[in-house]
C-alpha positions as CSV (number, residue, x, y, z in Angstrom):
1,M,90.4,392.8,87.4
2,V,92.9,390.0,86.6
3,R,91.2,386.8,85.4
4,Y,92.5,383.4,86.3
5,K,90.5,380.8,84.4
6,P,90.8,377.7,82.3
7,S,89.7,379.1,78.9
8,Q,87.5,376.9,76.7
9,K,86.9,376.4,73.0
10,I,90.1,378.1,72.0
11,T,91.0,378.3,68.2
12,K,94.6,378.3,67.1
13,N,96.4,381.6,68.0
14,Q,93.1,383.1,69.0
15,F,94.7,385.2,71.7
16,E,97.6,386.2,69.5
17,K,95.4,387.3,66.6
18,N,93.0,389.4,69.0
19,A,96.0,391.1,70.6
20,W,97.7,391.8,67.3
21,S,94.6,393.3,65.9
22,E,94.8,395.8,68.8
23,Q,98.6,396.3,68.3
24,T,99.3,394.5,71.6
25,L,101.5,391.5,72.5
26,I,101.0,388.1,74.1
27,C,103.4,386.3,76.4
28,G,103.4,382.4,76.3
29,I,104.9,380.3,79.0
30,D,105.7,376.7,79.3
31,E,107.8,374.2,81.3
32,V,110.0,371.2,80.6
33,G,111.2,368.6,83.1
34,R,108.3,368.4,85.7
35,G,108.4,364.6,85.6
36,C,112.2,364.1,85.7
37,L,114.0,362.4,88.6
38,C,116.9,364.8,88.5
39,G,117.9,368.3,87.4
40,P,115.9,371.5,87.4
41,V,112.5,372.2,86.0
42,V,113.1,374.8,83.2
43,T,110.5,377.3,82.0
44,G,110.5,379.5,78.9
45,A,108.6,382.7,78.3
46,V,108.3,384.1,74.7
47,I,106.7,387.3,73.3
48,L,106.2,387.0,69.6
49,P,106.4,390.2,67.5
50,I,103.1,391.3,66.0
51,G,102.2,389.1,63.1
52,K,105.4,387.0,63.3
53,L,105.0,383.2,63.1
54,H,107.1,380.2,62.0
55,P,105.9,376.8,60.8
56,L,108.0,375.1,63.5
57,L,106.2,376.8,66.4
58,Q,104.7,373.5,67.5
59,D,104.8,371.3,70.6
60,S,108.5,370.7,71.3
61,K,107.8,367.0,71.9
62,I,106.6,366.4,68.3
63,L,109.7,368.1,66.8
64,T,113.0,366.4,65.9
65,E,116.1,367.7,67.6
66,T,117.1,369.5,64.3
67,E,113.7,371.1,64.0
68,R,113.8,372.3,67.7
69,L,117.2,373.8,67.2
70,T,116.1,375.6,64.0
71,A,113.0,376.9,65.9
72,Y,115.1,378.0,68.8
73,A,117.5,380.0,66.6
74,W,114.5,381.8,65.0
75,I,112.8,382.5,68.3
76,T,116.0,383.8,70.0
77,T,116.7,386.0,67.0
78,H,113.2,387.5,66.4
79,C,111.4,387.4,69.7
80,W,111.6,388.5,73.3
81,Y,112.2,385.7,75.6
82,G,113.3,384.6,79.1
83,F,114.1,381.5,81.1
84,G,113.3,380.4,84.6
85,F,114.9,377.6,86.6
86,A,113.9,375.8,89.8
87,H,116.6,373.4,90.9
88,H,116.1,370.1,92.6
89,R,116.3,371.5,96.1
90,I,113.6,374.0,95.4
91,I,111.5,371.1,94.0
92,D,112.1,369.0,97.1
93,Q,111.3,372.0,99.4
94,H,108.2,373.3,97.7
95,N,107.0,370.4,95.6
96,I,107.1,370.2,91.8
97,W,103.9,372.2,91.2
98,Q,104.9,375.2,93.3
99,A,108.5,375.0,92.0
100,T,107.2,375.2,88.4
101,L,105.1,378.3,89.2
102,I,108.2,379.9,90.7
103,A,110.2,379.2,87.6
104,M,107.4,380.4,85.3
105,K,107.2,383.7,87.1
106,K,111.0,384.1,86.7
107,A,110.8,383.4,83.0
108,L,107.9,385.9,82.5
109,L,109.9,388.6,84.4
110,H,113.0,388.1,82.3
111,A,111.0,388.2,79.1
112,C,109.1,391.3,80.0
113,A,112.3,393.0,81.1
114,Q,113.6,392.7,77.5
115,C,110.4,393.8,75.8
116,P,109.7,397.5,75.3
117,H,105.9,396.9,75.5
118,R,104.0,395.2,78.3
119,P,102.0,392.2,77.1
120,S,98.2,392.5,77.2
121,A,97.8,388.8,78.3
122,V,99.8,385.9,79.6
123,L,99.1,382.3,78.4
124,T,100.3,379.2,80.1
125,D,99.9,375.5,79.4
126,A,97.5,374.4,82.2
127,M,99.3,376.1,85.0
128,P,97.3,378.8,86.9
129,L,100.1,381.3,87.2
130,K,99.3,384.2,89.6
131,L,101.0,387.6,89.4
132,F,99.6,389.4,92.4
133,D,103.1,389.9,93.9
134,T,104.6,391.4,90.8
135,S,104.3,394.6,88.9
136,Y,102.4,392.7,86.2
137,H,99.5,391.8,88.5
138,Q,96.9,393.6,86.2
139,I,97.8,391.4,83.2
140,P,95.2,388.7,82.7
141,V,96.4,385.1,82.8
142,H,94.7,382.4,80.7
143,F,95.6,378.8,81.3
144,F,94.4,375.8,79.3
145,T,95.4,372.3,78.4
146,K,97.2,371.4,75.3
147,G,98.4,375.0,75.1
148,E,101.2,374.2,72.6
149,S,98.7,373.2,70.0
150,K,96.5,376.2,70.6
151,S,99.1,379.0,71.0
152,S,102.2,379.6,69.0
153,S,103.5,381.7,71.9
154,I,103.2,378.7,74.3
155,A,104.7,376.4,71.7
156,A,107.7,378.8,71.3
157,A,108.1,378.7,75.1
158,S,108.1,375.0,75.1
159,I,110.8,374.8,72.4
160,I,113.3,377.1,74.1
161,A,112.7,375.5,77.5
162,K,113.3,372.0,76.0
163,V,116.4,373.1,74.1
164,K,117.9,374.8,77.1
165,R,117.1,372.0,79.5
166,D,118.4,369.3,77.1
167,A,121.7,371.2,76.7
168,L,122.0,371.5,80.5
169,M,121.5,367.8,81.1
170,G,124.0,367.1,78.4
171,K,126.5,369.1,80.4
172,F,125.6,367.3,83.6
173,A,126.1,363.9,82.0
174,P,130.0,363.7,82.2
175,L,129.9,365.1,85.7
176,F,127.7,362.3,86.9
177,P,128.8,359.2,84.9
178,G,126.8,356.0,85.0
179,Y,123.3,357.6,84.9
180,Q,123.2,358.1,81.1
181,M,121.8,361.6,81.5
182,E,122.7,362.4,78.0
183,E,120.2,359.8,76.8
184,H,117.2,360.3,79.1
185,K,117.7,364.0,80.2
186,G,116.7,363.0,83.7
187,Y,113.4,361.3,83.0
188,G,112.5,358.1,84.9
189,T,113.4,355.6,82.2
190,P,114.0,351.9,83.2
191,K,117.8,352.5,82.6
192,H,117.8,355.6,84.8
193,R,115.9,353.9,87.6
194,T,118.2,350.9,87.5
195,A,121.2,353.3,87.7
196,V,119.8,355.0,90.8
197,Q,119.2,351.6,92.5
198,E,122.7,350.4,91.8
199,Q,124.6,353.7,92.4
200,N,122.3,355.5,94.7
201,Y,121.3,359.1,93.9
202,S,123.5,362.0,92.8
203,I,123.6,365.5,94.2
204,I,121.2,366.7,91.5
205,H,118.5,364.1,92.0
206,R,115.1,365.1,93.4
207,L,114.8,363.1,96.7
208,S,111.1,363.6,96.8
209,F,110.8,361.7,93.5
210,L,112.9,358.7,94.6
211,S,110.9,357.1,97.4
212,N,109.7,354.2,95.2
213,I,113.2,353.6,93.9
214,L,115.2,353.9,97.1
215,S,112.9,352.0,99.4
216,P,114.9,349.6,101.6
217,P,115.0,346.0,100.4
218,A,112.4,343.7,101.9
219,K,113.6,341.1,104.4
220,Q,113.2,337.5,103.3
221,G,109.6,336.5,103.3
222,E,108.4,340.1,103.4
223,S,107.3,342.6,100.7
224,H,107.0,346.3,100.6
225,D,104.4,346.2,98.0
226,T,100.9,347.4,99.1
227,P,98.0,345.2,98.2
228,G,97.1,345.5,94.6
229,Q,100.4,347.0,93.5
230,Q,103.5,345.5,91.9
231,S,107.0,346.5,92.6
232,L,108.7,348.7,89.9
233,F,111.6,346.2,89.8
């Protein structure tokens, strides 16, 4: 029976070492861009070869850009991997949680299609991915917080997702000038929020994320702030 549970007391690469000792593989999955105001959420899925690790397989957020690119090159050369994308309209239609799960499933299917061996388990960073509607429904899924620090497979997935999404947002930047997407990659920085207020939103913005930014201006003597809250601007 497939297990969906938040695993506890996990030592570093516990799942990988257990699987490798039995000559089986692990697939790690992670996402990038859940909190952004625009662009897609991007997921990565990585299956490390048995016994193969790299010192830069860490949380993508703590690596420098050069380190991420170095790790990305190693992963894409030595591992089986896949990407999943859920664009802004999918996010607005389904909400960011469901859109992320959709993208995670896509990444898993792509990675498994490349790999000659079916993984014995799937690891995700806090997202309870369910595979009941796929041919991989018998594979156990383990989800737990701070996954990048506990699993090199999840860390690898976070790296390739981060590199892929950053590159995509860099390509969007000249198509949508004035938002400085090359700087913030779509995250809700003060500069990005101000640009949305001044220019309105672009066709790749997530409308469901903009309600606090695009609220109509208050009439003189009125305020849209609820009691106990302050306006963002």
